N, C-alpha and C positions, 0 to 999 in steps of 0.2 A: 099346297098354294103352288099355281101355276107363277110361275116367272114372268115378272112385266117385261115383257116387248122393248130392248132396248133400242134406240136410234144408232144407225151407223155411224161411228166414230173412224174417220180415218185416221192413220197412224201419222201424227204431226213431224214428219223431218226436218224441221227446221236446223241452222244451225245452232251447235252446243256454244253454251258460254264457255267462258275461257276458264280450263281447268275442271270441264265437266264432260264425261263420256256418254254420250244418247243412247237410251236402252232400244230402240228401234231395230238393233239386230237382233234383238235377244227379249222380244215383246212376248212370246209366247208363253216364256217362264213368270209364273206368276210370285210377287216379291210377299212372303209367309210373312217377314220382319215389318212388310210395310204398316204407317201411322194409321192408313187409311183402311187395311184389309177388312179390319169386323165390320165396320160400317157400311163396304159395298158388300161385302158378303149375305148383313142383313136384306139386303134389299130381295136378295133370291136368284140373284144374277151370275151364272156357273164361271167357268176359269174362262173360258173361250171367251165369253163378253167380256169378263176381265182383261186378258189380254188385250182388248184394244185399246180400252183405258190405261193400261201399264206404259204404252207407248208414250203417253205422257210426260213420264219421268222420266229424269236424267241421273245419272248415279255420278257422284261427287267423287272425284278421285280420294285418296288417304290423304287425313290430318294428322299432322302428329302436334305431339304435344307444343300447345301455346300459337299453332297456324290457325289464321282468321276463317272464318267460316264468312261473317260480313263485318264491315265495320260500321260506325257509328257514321250517321250523314253522308250513308250512300243510300242512293234510289232504290227505293223498296220495288220488286222485280219479282221477288220468290220466296217461299216460303221450305225451309229443309226437314226434314224427316231423318233420326237419328236413325240408321241402322246398325253402328258397334262403338263401344267408347261411348263417351259423354261428351256434352259442352255445358258451358257456361257461359252467361252472359254477363255483361258488366257495364259503367261504365266510370269516368275517371272525372271527379271536380275539378275547377281553375286552381287550386291547390295541389294537384298532383296524385289526389288519395284515391284509393279506389273504391268501386260503391258494388257490390255483387247485387245481382239480380234474380238470377234463377241457374239451375242447373238442369238440363236435360238429359235423359234417360235413352237406349235403344227402343224402338217405335212411339218415340214420343217427338213433337213437333216445336221448332224452332223461328221464330223471325216473325209470329201473328202482330204483335205488336209495333210493326213498321207498315200496316195495313193505313192506317191514319198517324202523322202527316202525309203519309207515301216517302218516308224515308228511314234506315235502321235508327231507332233513338237510341241506339245502345252496340257495342261492341260482343261480338258472339267469338269464342276462342274455343281450341278444342283442351281436352284434360285426357292428355294420355293420345294416344292413338284413337281416330275415329272416323269412320266412314258414312255419307249422307247419302241421302236422296233430293234431289230438287227439284222442286214444284213451282213452274211458272206460274203467276196470280193470276195473269188472264185465263190461263187454261182452266187453273184450279178452278175459276168461279165459273165458268162453261161448263167443267165436269160437275160442278154441287148442280148446277140449275136444271141436270139431268137427273143425279143422283140425288134429292132430299135428306137421304142420311149421310151424306158426306157433309152436306150443309149443317145438318144438327150434331154431327161431329165435331164440325170447325167451332159451333156455338159453345160446344162444351168445354171445348178445350180452354177459349177464353175465357170462362166463367171460371173454370179452374184454376187459371193464371191471379184473377180478380179474387180469389179465395184465398190464395196463397199471401198475395198482397194485404189483405186485412188482418193475417195472422201478424206481419213482418208492423204494421199500423197500430194495432192494440196495445193497450198496456198490461203487458203478459210478462210474469216471471221468465226468470232465467228458463227454470226445469220446466215451466209450462212450452215454453218456445223450442229447446230442446226434445222434448218430448212427443210435441206434436209433428214436430219434423222428421224423428227420425219413425214415427208410424206414417207418415205420408211416403216417406222413402219404401217401406215395407210395400202399403197396399200397390204403389207401384208398380213393385216388382212383382207382386201376385197376380196383376193383373198381365201380366206376360207370361204367367204360366211359372215362375220361379217361385223360389221359397220369399214370405213377406216376412220371416223372423230371422234369416242367414243370408245375407249378403256383405259385398264388400262396397264402402265408403268411396266415390270417385273422385271427392273434393279431399283438399287437404285442411287441414284441422283449423286453419288461419280464413281461410276460404268459409268455410263452415262459419265460423265464428263472423266474419262480414255479413255475410246474410240474413245470420240470426239477428244481428246489429248488437252483438256483445263484443267481449272483449275475447282473446284467445285461452285468456287465465280463464275467466267466468265459466267458459267452455270446458278444459279441462277440470274444474271442480264440480262442474254438474255430471260427467262424466263417472269420476272419482265414486261422488254419490251413488248415483243409479248402480254402479259395479257393487257397492259395498251392501246396498239392499238387494244386490241380485234380481235388477230387473233388464240387466244386459252386460253382455260380457265381450270383451273388444281386445283385439290384440292384432297391433300396426291397422291397418284400415278394413277388416273383417270384422262385424260387429254382428253379433245374435241378439235379438231382444229374448230374453228370457221368461219376462214376465209383462206378456202385452197389457192384460188386467191392468197393473198397475199403472200401467204408461197412461193408456186410457183417463183411468179414474183421475189422473194429475191434470189432465186438461180441463179446464171450464168451456162449457157449450160452446161459447164463440170460437175458441181456439180447437174443437176437436171440428165443427162447421167446417173451418176455413181448411183444415187438412184434406178433407173427403170432398173438398167441393170439385 
């Protein structure tokens, strides 16, 4: 199929945000780890055309464990694609208790929940060392109007977040919640061309339990059950899903739908 003619997009050489390195000096190099690369390539554009779009991207410097990507209440100006490492989103209740909202792996986008009301509703912090790309949202909106595939990809990302939210809100057992969560992590690794059955957990056991709205002791007991049934093998944070079919059979239809959204 003949590629669609791409309108000329000049490299936007605006002043980078604090702590951000502009990519314009190297916009000829295409970022294969970009969360939007597959969406752009699906349109039939070549790397030369994509290099112009790549100038919209700013590379964020290294974030060490616990460093903020953005803070709750800050004005929403950008979304972030994780290049390496992982990011956790959470908010703190008035009594000081943390509520974990999500985990983001390389190739995934964090910050979409700030689109409305134009402020970030939560904190985003690095889990271990992490590098990210920053997308100015006004520039991304312009890009999406030029590349419909990017707009559709944004919709899919929002849909997935809503799907996992339904898992947490539903009346599911601890076993169902953990099984769906592990399968979801595996599928996300698989989409990056990595193993969907053997990977390292980026989060602590307590953060995992918090996200699943379970007590850490409950998560430990469920892991023990899964190990005894030879459904999983785990050593430290290294996890292997040894019986994916059993884990899938465990979940109800609503849990499985949420994990695949």
